[in-house]
C-alpha positions as CSV (number, residue, x, y, z in Angstrom):
1,X,-13.3,3.5,24.8
2,X,-14.2,5.0,21.4
3,X,-16.2,2.0,20.5
4,X,-18.0,2.1,23.9
5,X,-18.8,5.8,23.4
6,X,-20.1,5.0,19.9
7,X,-22.3,2.3,21.3
8,X,-23.6,4.6,24.0
9,X,-24.3,7.3,21.5
10,X,-26.2,4.7,19.3
11,X,-28.2,3.6,22.3
12,X,-29.0,7.1,23.3
13,X,-30.1,8.3,19.9
14,X,-31.6,5.1,18.3
15,X,-32.3,2.9,21.3
16,X,-30.3,0.0,19.8
17,X,-26.8,-0.9,18.7
18,X,-26.7,-1.4,15.0
19,X,-23.7,-3.7,15.1
20,X,-25.4,-6.1,17.5
21,X,-28.7,-6.0,15.5
22,X,-26.8,-6.8,12.3
23,X,-24.8,-9.6,14.0
24,X,-27.9,-11.1,15.6
25,X,-29.8,-11.0,12.3
26,X,-27.0,-12.7,10.3
27,X,-26.5,-15.4,13.0
28,X,-30.3,-16.0,13.2
29,X,-30.5,-16.5,9.4
30,X,-27.9,-19.2,9.6
31,X,-29.5,-21.2,12.4
32,X,-31.7,-24.3,11.6
33,X,-35.3,-23.5,10.6
34,X,-36.8,-25.3,13.6
35,X,-34.8,-23.2,15.9
36,X,-35.7,-19.9,14.1
37,X,-39.4,-20.8,14.3
38,X,-39.0,-21.5,18.0
39,X,-36.8,-18.5,18.9
40,X,-37.9,-15.6,16.8
41,X,-35.5,-12.8,15.8
42,X,-36.6,-10.2,18.4
43,X,-36.0,-12.7,21.3
44,X,-32.7,-13.9,19.7
45,X,-31.6,-10.3,19.2
46,X,-32.3,-9.6,22.9
47,X,-30.2,-12.6,23.9
48,X,-27.3,-11.4,21.8
49,X,-27.7,-8.0,23.3
50,X,-27.6,-9.4,26.8
51,X,-24.5,-11.4,26.0
52,X,-22.9,-8.3,24.5
53,X,-23.5,-6.3,27.8
54,X,-22.3,-9.3,29.8
55,X,-19.1,-9.1,27.9
56,X,-18.7,-5.4,28.5
57,X,-19.5,-5.7,32.2
58,X,-17.2,-8.6,32.7
59,X,-14.4,-6.7,30.9
60,X,-14.9,-3.8,33.3
61,X,-14.9,-6.1,36.3
62,X,-12.0,-8.4,35.1
63,X,-10.1,-6.6,32.3
64,X,-7.4,-9.3,32.1
65,X,-9.7,-12.3,32.0
66,X,-9.4,-12.9,28.3
67,X,-5.7,-11.9,27.9
68,X,-4.7,-14.1,30.8
69,X,-7.2,-16.9,30.3
70,X,-6.6,-17.3,26.6
71,X,-3.6,-15.2,25.6
72,X,-1.3,-16.7,28.2
73,X,-2.5,-20.2,27.4
74,X,-1.7,-19.6,23.7
75,X,1.7,-18.2,24.4
76,X,2.7,-20.9,27.0
77,X,3.4,-23.8,24.6
78,X,2.6,-25.4,21.3
79,X,-0.3,-27.3,23.0
80,X,-1.6,-24.0,24.3
81,X,-2.0,-22.6,20.8
82,X,-4.4,-25.4,20.1
83,X,-6.2,-25.2,23.5
84,X,-6.6,-21.4,23.4
85,X,-9.4,-21.4,20.9
86,X,-11.2,-24.1,22.9
87,X,-10.8,-21.9,26.0
88,X,-12.3,-19.0,24.1
89,X,-15.3,-21.1,23.0
90,X,-15.7,-22.3,26.6
91,X,-15.7,-18.6,27.8
92,X,-18.5,-17.9,25.2
93,X,-20.5,-20.9,26.2
94,X,-20.3,-20.0,29.9
95,X,-21.4,-16.5,29.2
96,X,-24.3,-17.9,27.2
97,X,-25.2,-20.1,30.1
98,X,-25.1,-17.1,32.5
99,X,-27.6,-15.3,30.2
100,X,-29.9,-18.3,30.0
101,X,-29.8,-18.6,33.8
102,X,-30.6,-14.9,34.3
103,X,-33.4,-15.1,31.8
104,X,-34.7,-18.2,33.5
105,X,-34.7,-16.4,36.9
106,X,-36.6,-13.5,35.3
107,X,-39.1,-16.0,33.8
108,X,-39.9,-17.5,37.2
109,X,-41.4,-14.2,38.3
110,X,-43.9,-14.5,35.4
111,X,-46.2,-11.5,34.8
112,X,-44.2,-9.3,37.2
113,X,-41.1,-9.6,35.1
114,X,-43.1,-8.9,31.9
115,X,-44.6,-5.8,33.5
116,X,-41.2,-4.5,34.6
117,X,-39.8,-5.3,31.1
118,X,-42.6,-3.5,29.4
119,X,-42.3,-0.4,31.6
120,X,-38.7,0.2,30.8
121,X,-38.6,-1.1,27.2
122,X,-38.0,2.3,25.5
123,X,-36.3,4.3,28.3
124,X,-33.8,1.7,29.6
125,X,-31.6,1.5,26.5
126,X,-31.5,5.3,26.2
127,X,-30.6,5.6,29.9
128,X,-27.9,2.9,29.5
129,X,-26.5,4.7,26.5
130,X,-26.3,8.0,28.4
131,X,-24.5,6.2,31.2
132,X,-22.1,4.5,28.7
133,X,-21.1,7.8,27.2
134,X,-20.2,9.1,30.7
135,X,-18.3,5.9,31.5
136,X,-16.4,6.0,28.1
137,X,-15.6,9.7,28.6
138,X,-14.4,9.2,32.1
139,X,-12.3,6.2,31.1
140,X,-10.7,8.0,28.1
141,X,-9.8,11.0,30.3
142,X,-8.4,8.7,32.9
143,X,-6.3,6.8,30.3
144,X,-4.9,10.1,29.1
145,X,-4.4,12.0,32.4
146,X,-3.9,9.1,34.9
147,X,-0.5,7.9,33.8
148,X,0.7,11.5,33.5
149,X,-0.5,12.5,37.0
150,X,0.9,9.3,38.5
151,X,4.4,10.2,37.2
152,X,4.2,13.8,38.4
153,X,3.5,12.8,42.0
154,X,6.2,10.1,42.4
């Protein structure tokens, strides 16, 4: 929750998350030149950001998806130890495909999507950051007080 609050604070103040920007820049530099010329850094950085938010949202929706999907496979058998990294890669590829599908759906709308994207370009990250700070605070308080209050009322 501390990391989520930090990212929310970074979004609220700067309008970007520095870790994601750094990661996207380093990955983009290591890609083939033809791909870098086709997919410029701002677009690639936006895709990495969308993937990052998809990971957070999926973690909120299904908090045990990675531990059960990968951790349980790794601890099940010796074969599972070798299959778990492949399962993690599959999770990442599927998340990337979801982002591509969502971007494709937005592209179908053409100029309307671009207009909506331009209108909220500066304000949306700051609003999302403010919401994240609230979510992180609420989750941290619940993690501290929830178990205590559950034991008091048993």
